[in-house]
N, C-alpha and C positions, 0 to 999 in steps of 0.2 A: 694323578694320574688318568690317562684317557684311555684305559681298558674295563670292559666290567667283568674280568676274569680276578674273582678274589675267592679260591678254590680254600677252604678251611676243611681237611677231611677229619675223621673221628680222632685218628692216632695223633694228629696235630693238634688238635683240641685238646686231647689229655695231657700232652706234653707241654702246652702252653698255661695249663691249670697248674701243673707241676711246678713249670721255670717261674710262672708269675703269683703264686703262692704268697709268699710273704709280702709282695708289693700290695697284694691286693688286701690282704689283712691290715697292713698299716694304712692305705687309702680309707677302707670301712671305718675303722677306729676313728681317725681323724675325722671325718664325715660326720659320723654317728654323734660325736663330742661336740662338733660347732653345732649341728641341727638341735641338739638338745639344750645348749645355752641359750641360742635362740628361743627354742620352745618356752624356756623357762623364764628369759628375759622380761621386761616391762614392755609392754604394747608398743608404745612409742619407739624404744630403743631397736626392738626386732623390727618395726616396719622401716625406721630409718638406715638401719643394716641392708636389709633388703633392696632398697631403694639406692642406695649409695653402691650396691654390687652391681646391681644391672649398669649402671653409670660405667663404674670401673670395667667391667667385662667389655662393654661396647668399645671401649678405650683401648683395652688390652688386644680385643679383635682386629681394629685397625692396625695397632702396632705391628702385630703377627705377620699383616700383610705387608707390611714395609712403610705405611702411611702414618700421618704424624696427625695426632687429634687430641689437643689440648682439655682437659676436663672441665675447665672453668667456661671454654667455650662450647663445650657441647651441653652442657648445663644452661646455660644461658640462652642457647638456641632452642633447646626443649621447652623453654619458657617463653619464647617468643621474645627476649630481650637481647637480640645481636648487637653486640659494641661494632661488629665488621662484617664483611660479607661473607656468608658461609662458605667453606671449602666443600668439595666435593667428599673429603673423609668425614668432616662432620655431618653431610647429609646421610652418607651410609651409616657412621656410629648412630644417629637420630632414628634411622630404619630399624637398626637392631636392638636400639632401645626399647622402641614401642614393642618390636617382635616380643622381647623378651616377658616384657608386661603384661601382654597377651595372653602368652605361653603359663606365666605363672599365675594368673586369674582362674586358668580351666584346669578339669581334670587331667592327670596323666594318662589314664587309659583312653581319654577322649581325644587327646594331642596325639598319640602314637597311634591310634588306629590307621588302618590302611587308607580308607577314603579320606579321613580328615587329611592324611599326607599328602595323598595325590589331588585332593583340590588346594591344599597350600602350595603344592609345585606346579599346578596347572599342569598334570599328567593324567590321561584318561587312559584307559584299556581301548585297546583299539576294536571296533566293531567286527573286522575282518578276523576269523578264526585261522585263517593260513599264514596271518603274519600278527603273530602275539607282541612282537617286540616294537613296532611302530607306535612310535608315540605321538599323539594329539593332545592338542591344549585344549583346557577347559572354555576358553574363549571361544574355541570354533566348535568342533564336534559335539563336545559335552554338553553344551548349551544350545545347540541347535541352531547354532550361528554360523553362516557360511564363509569360509576364509576369505581374505578379499581375491586370493590367487586363484580361489576355484569360482568365483563371482562373475569374472570375466571369462567370457566365450571368446577365447583367440580365434576359433574357427570361422566366426561371424564376423570377424572384422571389415572383409571386404564387404557383405550385404550392409551393416550397419553403416559404413562409409558411403555408400550411395544414398540410403535414406536419409542421412544427415545433410549431404550436401544438398538434396533438393529440399529441405525443412529449412536450410541457412540460408538457400538463395531465396526461400519466400519471404524470410524475415528482413531480408535486405530494403534500406531505405530505396526509394525510388531514383534520388540522387546520389547515390553510393558509387564509387569505382568500382566496376565489374574486377578488375585487375585484381584487387585484393580480397573476390568470394573464395576463392580456393584456400588463401590464407587463413580467412575467417573460418573456413570450413573445418580446416587443421587445428585449430586453436580449440574449436568446440568439442572435436572427436577428443582432444588431449585433457580438456576439462573432465570429460565424462569418464575418461579411462583414469585418472588421480582422483577422481571423487569415487568410485570403485575400490582404488587400492585404500585411500586415506580417508577410513571411515572413522571419523571424529564424533559422531552423533551417540555414541554408545559406548561403554565400556569395552565391551568384547571388541569390537573395530578398534581401540586405541591399544589393547593388548595384542591384537596381531600384527601390529605395526613394529612391533620389538623384533631386532635382529635376531635370527636362530641359524645354528649350525643344524643344516637338513641332514647330516650324517651323525648327529650326535641322539643317541639311542638313550634317551632319558628314561623311557618306559621299562627299557631293560636293565639300565643300571638301577632304578629305584626298586625292581623286583629283585634283584640280587641283593641289595642293602637290606630290603627288608625280610628276608630269608635269614640272613644273618642276625638282623634283631631276633626274630622268632627263636632262633638257634639258640641264642644266650640266654634264653630262659631258663634253659638246665644249667647255668654257671652262676657263680656267686656274683653279687649286684653289682660291687665296682668292676670285677674283670668283665660282666657282659657289658657296662657300660662303656668301658675303655674299647670294647671290641667293636661296639656300633660306632664310635666316633672314628677310629681307625678306618674301618672300611668307608664311612662317610669321606673321609679325607682321599682315599685310594680311587672309590667308584665315581665319586664327583656327581651324585644323581640330578645336580639341578646345577646350571649353566649359569643364574644370576643369586642365588641363594647358599654360595658355598660356606659362611658363616653361620648356620642354621644348625649345622651338625654338631655343632657346641651346643648348642640350647636344647636339641633334642636328646644329647648323651646326658645333661642333666636332667632333662626331664624322665630318664630311664631311671635314674638315682631317687626321682620322686616318686615314681611307681612302685620300686622296690622297696622302700620304707628308710633308706639311708637320709634322704635331705626331705622330709614330709614338710618342716616347717621353711623351708627357702628353696632357691632354685639355685645349686652350685655354680661358682664361677669359673669353669675349667680352663677359659682363656686366660683369666689372670695367672693362673698356677703355671698354665705351661709360660706364658711370657716371663714371669718372674725364675723360673728354674733355669737350670743349664740346659736341660734337653730342648733340642728342635726337632719336630718330625719331619722324616724323609721317605719317601716310599723306597730309597735304594737299602734302608736298614732291614735287618732283619726281625720277621713279627714280633717274635717275643721282645726284643730290644725296644719297638716301639709300643708294644702293649705296657712293657715296663716304665718307660717315660710317661707315658699319659696318665698311668696309677699315680706315678709321683707328682704329677700334675695335679690330679685330684685332690693328692694329701696336701700339697701347697696351697691349692685352693682356700681347703678347709682352714689350714692354719692362717690365712690371709683375714679369712672371715672372723675367725675369733680375735684377730689384733684388731681389725675395725670394731668390732663391740668393744673392745676395751677402750679403744679411743674416742669412740662415741660416749660411753659410760664415763670417762675422767673430764670431756668437755661438759655434760650435763653436771656435772658434780662441781665443776668449777662456778658455771653459772649460777648453778643453785646459790651458791654461799652469798651470793648477790640479792637473794630473796628472804634472806636472814632477818629478821624483825620488820617485815612488812605487815600491812593490813589484810586481816582475812579476805576482802574481795578485789586484793592487788592480781592484776593479770598478769605480771611479771614470770610468775613461774609456768604458765599457760604459754607465754613468749618461748620460753626456753624449750618446752616440749616440742613446741612446733620446728623450733631451728634444729632439735635432734631427729623430727620423724620426716622432715622436707630437705632436699638436698640445696635448696633455694629457696630464702624468704625475702619477699619485697615490704614495702610500708602497706602498700594497698592488699596483699594478700593477709599480711597478719592484721590489718583492720578489718577485713572482712571475716578472718576465722575467730578473733576474738569479740567481736562486735563492740569494737572501740574505735575513736576516731585517729585519722592520720596522725594528729599532733601530738594523741596519747601515746601511740607508737614510736613515734621521733622522741620522745620524753623516757621511754623505757630501753629504749636502745642507747640513748645517753648514760643511763644507769648502770648498765652492765659493763661499761668502762672498758678496761682491759679484757675481759674475758666474753667480749663481742667478737662472734666469729667476723671470720676475714671479708673485706668487702670485695665484689667479685669485678665489677664493671668500671671500676676507676674514675666515675663520673662523679659530679656533685649533684646532679638530678637524676630522678629515675635509679635509684642504686638498687642494689641487689646483695644480702649477705648468705653465704652457705658455708658449713664444714666439709670442707674438699680438701 
């Protein structure tokens, strides 16, 4: 939606709590069970489930947007081992993957603070009190760097032109054709204007080159969404997260980070204690379920559908943990009867904890030679995870 109107009156909020109470309770129970299992699981299993969850979530968000993102290509691109040129969808999914990892490493209160969110979305409050909804970028006003359209003084173009013409004529060679003097002066002025617009010498200048809709009230939309986030503190945890995600999808506070709302809703669940051990994969639950969010649906229907997606995400997380546990059990059977100093069990744990394993990575982690890793891979036999690259050299394996 392209509207900053997301009205939720007190009576509507109470009716929403009553209508979605059962769905909210079901989602909360499912999330709590999944989180408790991850908290009690062995460290390598829990870490493997979390890392795989990040990759599955990035793939699901691309799928919800209508794109195609093979999981194998995403994992290989993340490791810098692309077997083909990465598509735009793969690049977007990789950015989402990095974003979720950053959010998972930080404290939820720090992520959801207004200053951190404004910094992440490149939104800063306007210094003009008469226009509080005016959006400015961090790369411009907030960092004290003048935007390129402000650096050019168009009123002085004629004066600059006269001075540059004189300067260019002085720099002309004695044997140069005077007929090209005006053209050279025009080219010099053009270069100066382009240099003023295309400031590639700093991060701030590069950010200013991004195309933006001047009528897109990012600050106003973000202020309304943050107000909804604050109002949700008095609601149950699952319901507050669903309401925050619904408001994000409706208001679209960011022009380029639409998928960030799913990670922020998962962070709300972390902050409220329903997902202390992991970052829920709401996008996976939404894609696996039958519900599809639409702004034309009623509010209670949208919230109930998102709560169902939370429950589906928790069920998927438990199922993925079961698959990892089974794969580890099968591979550990190959370790029976080995010497006490065998590294095969550590290789199995590396397969479980990492989405992708190469010979070089395993050799560095296990402090063995690449030839030893190749021998251990042969010993795993049929329990060896699937090879992802399809190549005979520079191969990689992973449980995906």
